[in-house]
LOSETI-530122 format. One record per residue: residue in one letter; x, y, z of N, C-alpha, C in turn. Coordinates in steps of 0.02 Angstrom, whole numbers, plus 50000, padded with zeros to 5 digits. Example, Ala and Ser with C-alpha at 12.3 -4.5 7.8 and 13.67 -1.06 7.14 Angstrom:
a506604971650390506154977550390506604983550390 s506424988850354506844994750357506455000250394 
//
This chain:
x494604725250720494734732350709494684733750635 x494354738950617494234740750547494684746350527 x495034745650472495494750950449495104755850407 x495444761450390495114766650350494974764150279 x495374759350254495274757050186494674752450180 x494444749750236493884745250235493214748850236 x493224755450246492594759150250492324760450181 x491694759050171491374760450107491164767650105 x490994770350044490754777250040490134778450082 x489684773350084489084774250124489264774850198 x489744770850218489934771250288490254778050304 x490644780850256490954787350268490434792850272 x489914792350231489394797550234489014797250299 x488984791350329488604790850391489004793350451 x489644794750441490044796950498489814803950520 x489824805250584489634811950608490174817050590 x489954823150578490424828450561490844830050622 x491464832150610491894833950668491604840050703 x491704840150768491424845850805491764852350783 x491364857750784491634864250767492124866550820 x492684869450797493184871950844492964878350878 x492504881750849492254887950878491584889650849 x491314895150866490654897050841490664899050768 x491264899450736491274901350666491274908850658 x491324910950595491384918050580490714921250563 x490254917350536489624920250512489024917750551 x489114915650612488544913550653488504906050659 x488144903950710488064896850721487564893750672 x487684887550651487164884150612486564882450657 x486024880950624485424879350662485554873250706 x485414873950770485564868250815485104862350799 x485374856250800484944850350788484454849450845 x483894846150829483414844950884483724840650938 x483584842650998483874838951054483544832151061 x483954827051070483694820251079483414819551149 x482894815351154482584814251220483084810751265 x483174813351324483654810051370483394803251392 x483844798551400483624791851423483364792251495 x482894787951510482624788151579483164786351628 x483224790451677483744789451728483454785551786 x483874781451811483654777551869483604781951930 x483154780051973483054783852034483684783452076 x483904789052100484524788952140484414785352206 x484924781852223484904778252287485284782352338 x484954784352388485264788552439485384784352501 x485994784952523486164781352585486084785652646 x485974792252633485884796852688485164798852691 x484844798052746484134799852748484064807452744 x483534809652712483394816752704483094818152637 x482844824252625482534825952560483044826252505 x482824824452446483274824552387483394831752365 x484014833152338484184839952315483854841352249 x483494846952241483164848352176483684850252124 x483514848652062483964850052006483974857551992 x484564860451981484624867551966484444868751893 x484264874851875484104876251805484674874551759 x485294875751781485864874151737485904866751724 x485734862651774485754855451764485174853251721 x484594856651727484014854751688484094856351615 x484344862351598484424864451528485044868751522 x485574866151495486184870251488486044876451446 x486284882151470486174888551435486624888951374 x486344891651318486734892751258487124899251266 x487774899451253488164905651263487924911051215 x487894917051241487654922751201488194925151153 x487984926651093488434929351042488254936651029 x488744940951029488624948051019488374949250948 x488034954850940487744956350875488274957150821 x488844959650839489364960750789489594954150757 x489554948650793489734942150765489124938450738 x488554939550769487954935950748487714938150679 x487804944550663487544947250600488104949350552 x488654945750553489174947150504488954944650436 x489114948050383488874946050316489114939150296 x488684935550260488854928950236489014928850162 x488844934050125489004934550054489044941850036 x489184943149972489264950049949488614953949953 x488054950549952487414954149956487314957250025 x487634954550075487544957150143488024962750160 x488534963850119489004969250132488654975950120 x488714980650165488394987150159488924992550152 x488774997450111489215003150104489835002150063 x489914996350030490514994949990490324992949920 x489934997149887489674995349821490224994549769 x490724998849770491264998349720491644991749728 x491784989849789492134983549802491724977649777 x491094977449794490664971849775490604971449699 x490524977149667490444977049594491074974549560 x491654976649583492284974549552492394967049562 x492284964549622492394957449635491894953049597 x491274955249592490784951349553490994950849480 x491214956449452491434956249382492064951949374 x492514952149423493114948149418492944940749418 x492484938549460492284931449460491904929649396 x491494934249371491114932749310491574932049250 x492134935949248492594935849191493194931349203 x493214927849260493774923449278494434927349279 x494404933249311494994937649316495144939149390 x495124933949430495254934749502496004934849513 x496254940149544496964940949556497214936049608 x497874935349612498154930649660498284933849728 x498224940549733498344943949797497904950149801 x497594951149858497164956949870497414960449933 x497384967149932497534971249990496904975150008 x496614973550066496004976650089496184981450146 x496044987850136496224992850185495624997150202 x495614999850261495075004050284495085004550360 x494645008650387494605009350459494315003050490 x494305002950555494064997150591493324995950576 x493124989650574492424987950572492054989450508 x492404989650451492054990950388492014984750344 x492294979050366492194972750330492804970050295 x493404971550318494004969150283494074961550292 x494084959150353494154951950365493544948250340 x492964951150347492354947850322492384947050246 x492624952250211492694951750139493194946350120 x493744945750157494234940550143493934933650151 x493524932550202493204926150212492704924550156 x492344929650134491864928450079492244926650015 x492804929950002493204928249943493464921149947 x493674919050007493914912250016493364907150001 x492754908450024492194903950008492034904049934 x492054910149903491894910649832492394906849789 x493024906549811493534903049772493464895549778 x493234893049835493234885849847492534882749843 x492014886649832491334883849830491264879049770 x490944873349783490824868449729490084867749714 x489654871649747488944871349733488594865749770 x487924865949772487554860649807487644853749777 x487754853649710487834847149677488554844949672 x489024848949695489724847049695490074847949629 x489764851349581490074852249515490214859549498 x490084863949543490174871049529490894873249532 x491004879249506491674882249506491664888649547 x492194892649543492224898949579491634903449561 x491324906249610490724910249598490704915949649 x490394921449628490324927249673489764926249723 x489354920849715488804919349761488894912349788 x489314911449838489404904649866488754902049894 x488684895549887488044892449906487944892149982 x488474890950019488414890450091488204883750117 x488074878850072487844872250094488314866650074 x488774867950029489244862850008489754861550064 x490094855850062490584854550116491124859850123 x491344862750066491864867850070491614874050106 x491024876350087490744882350120490614881150194 x490354875250209490194873850279490834873350321 x491364870550292491994870050329492304876950340 x492254881250289492534888050297492114891950347 x491444891050345491014894450393491174892250464 x491324885850472491484883250538492214884450558 x492594887750515493284889450530493704883150541 x493594877950501493974871750508494194868950440 x494234873350389494464871050324495224870750323 x495514865150302496254864550306496624868950256 x496294871450205496634875350153496504882850160 x496114884950207495984892050219496284893750287 x496834897150286497204898550347497204906050360 x496964907950417496944914950438497474915950492 x497934920550478498494921950523498454929150548 x498654929950609498714936650638499424938950629 x499524943950585500204946150570500524949550629 x500134951750678500434954850737500824949850779 x500594943650780500944938450819501334933650775 x501274934150710501654929950664502024934550615 x502454938650643502754944050603503494943050589 x503754937150600504474936150592504624932750525 x505264932450509505474929050448505324921550452 x505374918650511505234911550517504504909950499 x504044914250519503344913050501503234913550426 x503554918350394503504918950321503834913050287 x504374910550315504714904750286504254898650289 x503874897850342503384892350345502864892950290 x502644899050277502154900050223502464898350156 x503074900350145503414898950082503494891350071 x503624887750124503704880550118503024877150106 x502494879950135501834876750128501504877950061 x501654883650029501314885149966501554880649909 x502084876949918502324872549865501884866449857 x501494864749908501074858749905500374860649883 x500064856249848499394857349823498894857249880 x498294860249870497784860049923497584852949940 x497464851650003497274844950025496544843550016 x496114848650014495394847450008495064852149959 x495204858449963494864863349922495194864449855 x494924869349819495184871049753495794875549759 x495804880049807496354884749817496584884549890 x497224885849898497474887549964497414895049973 x497104897250027496984904250039497314906150105 x497754911150102498084913750162497804920750176 x497504921450234497224927850255497684930550310 x498004936150297498454939350346498124945750369 x497884945650430497564951650459498094956150490 x497984962650485498464967650510499154966350482 x499194965950417499814963950384500354969250393 x500164975450410500684980550419501124979150480 x500934974350521501334972650580501924968050563 x501964965550502502544961550483503174965650486 x503714962550503504354965950505504604967250434 x505094971650430505374973250364505694967150332 x506034963050370506334956950343505794952050320 x505244951650358504704947150338504384949450272 x504294955950264504034958450200504494956650143 x505134957550152505614955950099505614948450083 x505534944250135505514937050122504894934950085 x504364938950088503744937150055503704939749983 x504164943949962504104947249898504084942349840 x504554937749836504594933249778503984928649776 x503784925949832503194921649833502564925449814 x502524931649837501924935649821501904937749748 x502484938449718502504940549648502324934849601 x502574928849615502454923149572502244917149614 x501654917349642501434911549683501214905749639 x501164899849667500884894249629500164895849608 x499924892849555499254894549531498684892749579 x498804888349626498274886249672498294890049738 x498674895649742498754899449805498494906549795 x498124908949844497864915749845498044918949913 x498244925349910498404929149970497894934749978 x497634935450039497164940650056497434944350117 x497604950650107497894954750161497384959850184 x497384961250248496954966350278497364970650324 x497254977150321497644981750363497254988250373 x497374991350430497104998050444497635003450436 x498265001550425498815006350418499155004950351 x498835007150297499095005650231499755009250218 x499885014750252500505018450241501115014550268 x500995009850313501555005950340501724999950297 x501344998550246501474992950202501954995250147 x502504991750135502984994050084502664994350015 x502924998849975502664999649907502794993449865 x503314989749880503454983649843502914978349854 x502604978449912502054973749926501414976249891 x501284982749896500684985449866500674984549790 x501254985049759501284984349686501134977249662 x501144972449707501004965449689500294963349707 x499884967949731499214966349753498704970849718 x498094968449715497524972749697497264975949761 x497264982549761497094986149822496364988449820 x496024987349876495324989649884495284993849948 x495075000049941494985004449999494255004250020 x494125001250077493455000850103493295007350140 x492775010750118492615017250145492175016650207 x492125022050243491665022250301490945021750277 x490535018350316489835017450297489455023850317 x489055026550272488685032750288488205031750346 x488035037250380487605036850438486905034350420 x486645036450364485975034250344485965026650333 x486495024050301486525016750291486585013150357 x486995015650402487055012550468486405012750506 x486045018350503485415018950539484915013750514 x484855012950448484395008050421484605000950439 x485264999750438485514993050455485374991450528 x485484996150572485364995050644484614994250658 x484204997850622483484997150632483254990150612 x483514987350558483334980550538483554975450589 x484154976250616484394971450666483984972050730 x483794978050749483384978950809482704975550800 x482424975850740481794972350728481884964850734 x482434962150708482554954950713482654952850786 x482934957250826483044955650896482434957050939 x481914959950909481314961550947481394967250996 x481854971950981481974977651025481634983750997 x481374987951042481054994251023481544999951038 x481765003350986482255008750993481985014850957 x482015020550989481795026750957482245028450899 x481965031550846482385033450788482945038150807 x482825042750854483355047350874483915043550910 x483745038450947484265034350979484685030750927 x484365028050875484735024750822485195029750787 x484945035950778485365041050746485985042650788 x485895042850854486465044050898486975038450893 x486735032250891487195026550886487555026650819 x487195028250765487505028550699488025034150696 x487885039750728488365045250728488985043450770 x488875040050827489445038250869489855032650838 x489565028650793489945023250761490495025850716 x490415031950690490925035150648491095030850587 x490575028050555490675024250494490865017050504 x490935014650566491135007750579490525003650597 x490404998250560489824993950574489934990250639 x490524987750651490644984050713490564988450774 x490824994650772490744999150828490015000650841 x489635001750787488925003150796488534997250824 x488694991150802488344985350828488524984150901 x489134985650920489314984950991488914989851033 x488844996051009488435000951046487704998951046 x487454996250990486754994050987486634988251035 x487104983651039487044978051086487004980651157 x487404985651173487394988551240486744992251253 x486494995651202485874999451212485274994951221 x485254989251185484674984751191484634981951262 x485204981051294485204978151362485024983251415 x484944989551399484824994651450484124994351481 x483574994051441482914994951472482674989051513 x482964983251504482724977351542482264973151500 x481844969251535481414964451500480884967951458 x480614973351482480074976851446480274984151437 x479954987251388480094994251374480594995051318 x480565000851286481005002251231481605006351253 x482055007351205482665011251216482525018351193 x482595023051238482465030051222483105033651205 x483025039551174483615043551157483975046051219 x483585047251273483895049551335484355044151364 x484135037851361484555032451387485195031751345 x485135032151279485735031651237486195037551249 x485905043351260486325049151273486715048251338 x486385045651389486735044251451487265038851442 x487105033851402487575028451391488205030951355 x488115035351307488685037951268489035043651303 x488735046251355489035052051388488995058451348 x488475059051306488395064851264487955070051298 x488065076251279487625081551302487005081651256 x486455083651285485835084151247485925089251190 x485685087451129485755092151074485395098651089 x484825098151123484475104351143484905108351192 x485255104851236485685108451283486265111751247 x486535108451197487075111451158486815117651121 x486215117251094485925123151061485805128751111 x485585126951172485495132151223486165135451239 x486695131551245487345134351259487575139051203 x487485136951141487705141051085487305147551080 x486645147051090486235153051087486415157951143 x486525155351203486705159751258487395162851248 x487865158951222488535161651211488525166951156 x488145165951103488115170851050487735177251071 x487315176651121486975182651149487415186151200 x487935182851224488345185551277488025185051345 x487555180351353487185179451416487585174651460 x488015177351503488435173051545488045169051596 x487535171751630487165167451677486845161451643 x486565162451583486265156851548486785151751526 x487375154151507487915149551486488125145251545 x488245148151603488465144351661487925139651687 x487285141951683486735137551704486685131451659 x486755132451593486735126751547487315122051558 x487905124851574488475120651588488375116651652 x488035119551701487875115851762487405110051748 x486915111151705486455105651688486825100051652 x487285101851608487675096751573488105092851622 x488375096251672488785092751722488365088051764 x487755090151781487315085851821487125079551782 x487065080051717486885074251677487485069751663 x488065071651685488655067451675489015068551609 x488865073951573489195075251510489915077551523 x490365075051484491065076951490491165083951463 x491535088351498491635095151473491955095451404 x492435091051391492735090951325492255088851271 x491805084151288491295082051239490805087751226 x490645091651277490195097351267490495102351219 x491135104051228491455108751182491515105751112 x491645099251108491685096051042491005096251007 x490465095251045489795095751016489645102850994 x489875107751032489775114751011490175116350948 x490775113650943491165114650882490815111350822 x490545105450832490175102150778489555106250759 x489215109050809488635113250794488845119650758 x489425122450776489675128350740489805126750667 x490085120950655490195118950586489535118150548 x489045115250582488385114550550488075121250535 x488115125950582487835132650571488195136250514 x488845135250509489215138350454488995135450388 x488865129050386488615125950324487915128650307 x487495129450358486835132350346486905139450317 x487375143150344487465150050320487725150250249 x488185145550233488475145450166488015142350115 x487665136950134487215133450088486535132750122 x486075137450113485435137050149485035130850133 x485145127650076484755121750058484885115850105 x485445116050142485595110550188485115110150246 x484725115350258484245115250313483685110250301 x483625107750241483115102850225483405095750218 x484025094850239484345088350235484055083750289 x483745078150270483435073750321483945070350366 x484575069950345485075066750388485265070950449 x485085077350449485225081750505484645081350554 x484775080950619484225080550668483755086550662 x483125085150681482605090350674482775096550715 x483035095650776483185101450818483705105850785 x484205102950754484715106950722484445110250659 x483985107050624483715110150564483275116150579 x482905115750634482445121250650482795126650691 x482995124950751483315129950793483995132050765 x484375127250738485015128950709484945133450648 x484445132250606484335136550549484155143650569 x483735144350621483565151050645484165154550676 x484595150750712485185153850741485695155850688 x485745151950635486215153550581486015160150546 x485375161750545485155167950513485415174150550 x485535173550616485745179250656486495179950660 x486875175250633487605175350639487915176050570 x488515178750569488875179650506489455174650503 x489725173950444490295169350435490895171350477 x491085177850481491655179550525491535177850598 x490915178950623490775177250692490815169750704 x490545165850658490585158550665491295156050659 x491685159150615492385157150611492775158650674 x492625164350705492955165950768492745161150823 x492115159250826491885154450875492205147550864 x492295145750802492625139350786493345139250813 x493705144650803494395144950827494425144650903 x493975148250936493975148251009493825141251036 x493335137851006493145131151030493695126051017 x494015126450959494555121750945495135122650994 x495305128851008495835130051057495605127951127 x494965128951142494715127051208494705119551219 x494585115651166494595108351174495285106051196 x495815108851167496495107051187496635109351259 x496375115251277496485117651345496135113151396 x495535110851380495185106351426495555099751434 x495825097251379496185090851382496815091351425 x497125097251427497745098051465497635100851535 x497025102851551496905106151615496785100951670 x497015102351731496865097751787496135097951808 x495785103551796495075104251811494705105351745 x494435100051718494135100451652493515104851651 x493125104551704492515108551706492685115951708 x493165117851751493365124951756493645127451689 x494045123351656494325125351592493775126351540 x493275121851539492725122551491492325128851505 x492205130351569491835136451585492215142751564 x492865142651573493265148351552493235149351476 x493235143851439493175144251366492495147251347 x491965145051380491295147651363491235154951383 x491525156951438491515164051457491885168251406 x492455165751383492825169351331492415169851267 x492075164451249491665164651189491085169551196 x490785169851255490235174551265490475181851261 x491065183251287491325190051283491515191851211 x491785187151174491945188551105491335189751062 x490765186851082490155187851043489945195251042 x490115199051094489935206151096490425210451057 x490995207851040491495211851005491385211650930 x491435217250897491355217250824491965214250790 x491875212250729492425209550690492855215350665 x493475214050644493895219550619493575223350562 x493225219950517492895223450463492355228250487 x491985226150538491475230550566491775236650600 x492355235750633492675241450666492895246550614 x493195244250559493415248950507492825252550477 x492275249150466491685252350437491395257550485 x491385255950549491105260650597491545266850603 x492195265950604492645271650611492645276050549 x492565272950491492565276850429491875279450411 x491355277250447490685279450431490405276650367 x490675271050344490455268050281489865263450295 x489435262450244488875257850253489105250650252 x488635246150253488765238950255489125236750192 x489445230950193489815228750134489375227650074 x488715226450085488285225150027488235231149981 x488355237250007488315243149966488965245249935 x489475241049941490135242949915490125242649840 x490385247949809490405248249737491015244849710 x491015243849646491585240649614492045245849585 x492605246849617493095251649593493615248349550 x494105252249531494645249649491495125245849535 x495335239949518495795236249560496455239949567 x496815237949621497465240949633497925239649575 x498295244849556498765244149502498465245349434 x497795246149429497495247349364497485254649348 x497285256449288497265263349269496765267149312 x496965272749335496515276949374496655276749447 x497145273149471497315273449541497255266849574 x497535266249634497525260049671496935259449716 x496565264849730495975264349773495395261949733 x494905258849768494295256749735493875262849725 x493875265349666493615271949654492875272449661 x492665277249699491985279449701491495275049734 x491645268849751491155264449781491065265949854 x490485263749880490365264449951490795259549988 x490855260450053491285256350094491975259250099 x492415255350128493095257750140493485257150075 x493785262550050494185261949990494775257450002 x494935253649950495485248949958496145252549970 x496245258549945496865262249953496835267550006 x496335267450050496275272750100496875272950146 x497075267150170497655266950214498285269050177 x498345266850116498935268850077498945276350066 x498375279450051498345286650042498515290250106 x498335287250164498455290650228499195290550247 x499525285050232500215284450254500715284550198 x500505285050136500965284650080501265291350061 x501105296850096501375303250078502075304350101 x502335300050143503015300850169503515299050115 x503985303350100504495302050051505125305650072 x505655304050038506295307150055506315314550037 x505965316349983506015323249960505485327749989 x504855325349989504315329650010504095328650081 x504185322650109503955321250176503215320150177 x502925318950236502215317550242501795323450220 x501305321750181500835326750159501125331750111 x501655330250078501945334950031501485335849972 x501435341949944501015342949886501285339049827 x500805337149785501005333249728501265326449747 x500935323349797501145316849821501065311549770 x501275305549786501265300149737500565298049720 x500465296149660499825293449636499925286249618 x499345282749611499395275649597499645274249527 x499505278649481499705277349412499805283949378 x500315284349337500445290549302500425289549228 x500995288549197501035287949126500725281549101 x500695280749036500395274649007500805268549023 x500475263049022500785256649037500985253248972 x501585250748971501825247248912501515240448908 x501445237748848501165231048841501595226048877 x501255221248908501615215948942501865217849010 x501645223549039501855225349106502275231649104 x502125236449147502475242749148503105242449190 x503485247849189504085248349229503895250149299 x503925245349344503705246649412504175251149450 x504785251949427505255256149463505015263349466 x504705265849414504445272649413503745272249383 x503235272249427502555271649403502305277949371 x502595283849389502345290049361502825293249313 x503315289849290503815292749246503595292849174 x504065294549131503915294849060503825287949032 x503485287448974503395280748944504055277548929 x504115271148950504735267448941504575260448916 x505095257148893505005250248871504845245848930 x504395241148919504185236748974504745232148993 x504885231749059505375227149085505055223249141 x505355217649158505065213449210505205216449278 x504845213849329504975215849397505665213449418 x505945216249472506625214349491506705206949503 x506175203449526506245196349542506155191949482 x505935194549426505785190549368506405189949324 x506415184849285506965183649239506675183049169 x506975186549121506725186549053507135181649013 x506825176648986507175171748945507345174748878 x507935173248850508125176148785507645174448730 x507335168348732506905166448677506225169948679 x506065173448734505425176848739505455184148719 x506035186448695506095193448677505715194548612 x505285199648611504875201248553505205206748512 x504905208248455505165213548412505125220348446 x504605221348486504535227748520505095228848570 x505355223448600505895224148649506565225248614 x506635223048552507255224048517507365231348498 x506825234948486506885242048468507175246048526 x507535251548513507815255648567507275258248613 x507415258048677506935260348727506995267848735 x506475271248760506525278348774507075279748825 x507305285848824507845287848869507585287948941 x507935284848987507725285249058507805292349083 x507315294549123507315301349149507625301849218 x507655296449255507945296549323508415290649331 x508795290949385509265285549398508895279049415 x508305279649446507925273549461507705270049397 x507555273849346507375270749282507975267249251 x508575270049261509175266849237509285260249274 x509185260249340509265254049379508755248849358 x508145251249344507615246549325507765243149259 x508155246449215508335243249151508775237149162 x509155237049216509585231249230509195225449260 x508595226749284508195221349314508015216249262 x508145210049275507985204749228508505203549176 x508855208749155509385207949105510055206349137 x510235210249187510865209349222510715208949297 x510495203249323510305202849393510865204749441 x511475202549424512035204149469512185211549469 x512175214649410512275221849406511715225649440 x511095223249432510525226549464510585226449539 x510805220849568510875220449640511385225449666 x511945226149630512445230949653512215238149643 x511835239649590511575246349581511085248249637 x510735243349665510255244749719510605245449786 x511095241249800511365240749867512065243849874 x512435244649820513145246349826513335252749789 x512865256749767513005262649726512665268749755 x513055274349763512785280749784512805285449723 x512225288049706512195292649649512475299449669 x512965301849629513255308549639512945313549591 x512935311949527512645316449477512305312249424 x511795315249395511415311849342511195317149291 x511295315549227511065319949173510815315549116 x510215317049093509925313249037509745318248982 x509985316748920509845320848862509635316348804 x509305319048754509085314748698509655311148664 x510255314248659510805311048625511225306648671 x511065306348735511455302348781511395305048851 x511855303148894511825305448962512465304148999 x512505307049060513095306349102512865304349172 x513235299749201513085297449269513745297149307 x513745300049367514325299749411514115296049474 x514485291049494514305286649549514885285949598 x514705284549660515195282349710515005275249730 x515465270649721515325263649734515625261549801 x515335256549830515585253649892516125248449876 x516515246549926517065241749913516825235049886 x516205233049903515975226549880515735226649807 x515705232549775515485232849706516045230649659 x515895227749601516415225749554516775231949525 x517415231149508517795236749483517585238849413 x517285234249375517055235949308516315237749306 x516035239949363515325241649364515155247149315 x515585252349311515455257849264515445255249192 x515905250949175515905248249108515295243949093 x515075239849141514475235849131513855240249120 x513785245449162513205249849155513225253649089 x513815255849067513875259449004513665254848946 x513895248748946513715244148893512975242648893 x512665241948952511955240548956511545246348928 x511725252548947511345258348922511435259048847 x512025257848821512135258248749511705253148713 x511655246948742511265241648710510515243048712 x510275245648767509545246448776509285252848743 x509635258448753509385264848728509655266648659 x510205263548639510495265348574510875271948576 x510945274948634511295281348641511935280248681 x512375285448677513015284948712512955288048781 x513135284048830513115286348900513825286048928 x513975290848972514625290949005514505289749079 x514815284649106514755282849176515445283249207 x515515287449258516155288449291516075287449366 x516635286349397516655285149469516935291249505 x516705292549565516895298449603516975296649676 x517335301049712517425300249783516935304549823 x516505308349790516015312549825515515308149862 x515185311249911514725307349953514115304749915 x513765309249880513175307149844512585305649890 x512045303449861511445301949900511445294749923 x511015292949970511005285949993510835281049936 x511015274849947510835269749898510075268849896 x509845265749841509125264649835508865260249891 x509255255449913509025251149968508955255250032 x509435259750046509385263950105508795268750101 x508675271450042508095275850033507445272050045 x507415265850021506805261950032506685260550105 x507215258950142507125257650214506925263950251 x507215269550233507025275850266506305277650251 x506095276650189505405278050172504925273450208 x505115267150218504675262450254504595264650327 x505155266850358505105269250427504665275350431 x504735279950382504315285950383503575284150374 x503415279450330502715277550321502435274350384 x502855270450418502625267150479502485272350533 x502895277550538502775282850588502135286650572 x502025287950508501405291450489500795287150504 x500865280650493500295276250506500135275950580 x500645276050622500515275650694500155281850720 x500245287450688499915293550711499265295050675 x499055290750629498435291950593497835290550639 x497325294750638496745293750683496405287050673 x496335284850612496005278350600496405272650630 x497065272850622497485267650650497475267950726 x497475273950754497445274650826496805271650854 x496255272650818495615269850841495635262250838 x495925259450786495975252150781496425249350836 x496985252650849497435250250902497105250650971 x496675255650980496325256151044495795250651050 x495475248950994494965243650996495265236751005 x495895235750983496235229350989496885230351028 x496855230251094497465231251134497975225851119 x498595227951115499125223251101499265222151027 x498855225150983498975224350912499605228250891 x499925226050838500535229050813500475230250739 x500805235550716500835237150645501475233950618 x501405228950577501985225450551502225228550485 x501775230750443501975233150377501445237850351 x501675242850314501225247650280501325246750206 x500805244950171500845243550100500515249250061 x500845251350008500595256649965500675254449893 x500115253849857500145251449788500475256449742 x500535262749763500835267849719501595267649721 x501895263849766502625263649770502905259349714 x503545260749698503865256749646504175250549677 x504555246949637504845240749660505375241749714 x505615247849723506115249149773505825252349836 x505155252349842504825255149901504835262649905 x504905266049847504945273349845504365276049805 x504115281949823503585285049782503855287349716 x503455287349664503705289549598503845296949598 x504415299049570504555306249565504125309549513 x504085316149516503705319949466504045319249398 x503665319449346503945319249279504395325249268 x505005323949246505495329249241505745329649169 x505895335849145506175336549078506875333749075 x507095331549017507765328749011508305334049019 x508405336549079508915341349093509375338549147 x509905342149160510395339849209510105339849278 x510285334749318510065334149387510675333149431 x510705337049486511245336149536510905335049603 x510975328949629510665327249694509925328949695 x509585327649639508865328749637508655335749619 x509115340549605508945347349587509115348649514 x508655351949476508815353449406509365358749399 x509765358049347510315362549334510265365049263 x510295371749254510275374649187510965374349155 x510985374149090511625374049054511745367349023 x512315367148988512475361048951512805355748995 x513125357949049513475353049090513285353749162 x513605349649203513475349849275513865355649306 x513555358649356513915363249399514085359649463 x514605361749496514805358149556514265358449610 x514275353449655513825353549711513965359349757 x514595361449764514785367249802515395370349768 x515635375649797516195379149766516825374949764 x516895370349812517505366349816517445359949775 x516865358149752516785351849717517085352049648 x517305346449622517605346249554517065346749501 x517245349249443516785349449387516745342849352 x516255342249307516155336049270516655335749212 x516935330049200517455329249148517135328949080 x517515330449027517255329848958517095322648942 x516765321748884516545315048865517135310348855 x517685312948828518255308648814518745308148872 x518565310648932519025310548988519025303649021 x519555302249057519605295949094519155296249155 x518905290649178518495290549238518885293149298 x518525297149339518845300149397518815295349456 x519235296849505519215293049567519515286149562 x519955285049512520245278349505520805277049555 x520985282249594521505281149643521235278349708 x520585276549710520325273649771520585266549778 x520605263949839520865257149848520405252049816 
//
């Protein structure tokens, strides 16, 4: 008996290689020539009769077939397709000796994550044909290390399935094994596929080893669910996002493989397979393998056969359906749907193809140069381009919404065909209906949008309507329904205008758009920072002419006071004079007791004049908030009775008027009052004389300037 120590190197080299445990990852090696079988002795039969003939299986054992997805897996970085950034980075890392200790490869299925990990493992352990090489981005494939990794029998390259090895015990075994040096290769390489399947405890157990592994250990992780991998793991790895392979690249790759396999496939059939692959090389090769087996021993693979295999509707049939639906031709739509059903096309797939065609037509409409894109099928470029010329973006957008909703309806319906036909009938009926913009133009008698002039934008000088241009004025609806007010009512003469007095720099006083020139203040929702106050704002502001202007002065300066002035104060009397003014208010119980003092101090600070603010028990007018709500209800009633709105409501049954917007209104939803001289006002009526006269004979008179505030006996 000879021991292992007695074997010489020559004897070891003569030993046969161990049998491969499997077919390997990158294809079978070239089979050795079969040795001539020894002559067999003639069988001796003890039973008279003819000898049994040898079966083909006994004569020549059949070699098991390997699918294309495994037969043509890349063997080096040069064979990887569609991952140029990954290949360039890894090549430079090997050239500069900057290979990290851990890599995270993520991407959709079939883009080369595990294949890339295997190539990196070979690149790390390759020793070259002469046995003296080091890590290289181009492994030789002939050295013992490369051949062992190719045969999936290298002791230092371990590939684990994290879905079935996801516990802490499995990670503990890895931690114990990494302490030992490699037994054969240069590096120990651990490939964990679907690493996101590890448990939370297993991830935590791997953190320390992954952060500071031994110098001879490399980790290669692959996952399709990168969001499930903890950030603590990602921060310890170099991450590579493998992108989907473009259709053109897949089509060229599949054509080359078909040539190697001696299969004849039409270019349109290859395009269908590349489109169905959805960027996955493995999915596409599986479909190509299935398509090659369809025609039999002779004959090529046609587009019709691939279409039947994939269960797709004919692109021409989809175009027929779209053209008939856009024409509103229901018989043609149902006839085309019957043809699709006879060919075995799934109703949901038909609607999905129509949605895809709608997207293509919209792109043609938005970017006409796309009609010359060679990656788009010829039928879609010619017939689709002609169809896109007859449709508008609003019509295509409406068709897109109907089809998207219809796809969900078909998926949930017990009768998929009936649901798809109902969706197409609905789409055909909608094709005859004009868009909302077309309805408004027809009712107003305006020309097409191309003839619309450029008016002044809303809120600019000269009004809120788009002045003078053709088409529907931007403020037409506002002019129709904005005449309702508390004082004048609908259609009152001297109604509100979009803009009145000059606008102060930095934004005008929105509370009164038509009032006298005033200091610019922010809108009620804005807040003015103390450090942004300019010299112009420090100067005394003009005297407010109305109570709304007084309330607007509190906006931004005293938000709490402004809120109470809007919601909790009823104006009883108001007087504005150059040397000061008087205000009499009735407050609600929720208002602060020092509201009069706060408002007096604010007016003194802003205007530089002396104002007297007193409290009263008189009724007064509604609060500004109540006036705004009443005005909104009035505008809504006017809008409902307007002929243009009635026509729109009739054209769209079930429509509702939610809101009426008028650019001429102030921040409180009220129309601007007419410019008034600085004279006394009682409930909106001018009063002659130096002081207020009572509202009626029984009402109290206004107190002198030095009098105490009235109505202090209220609870």
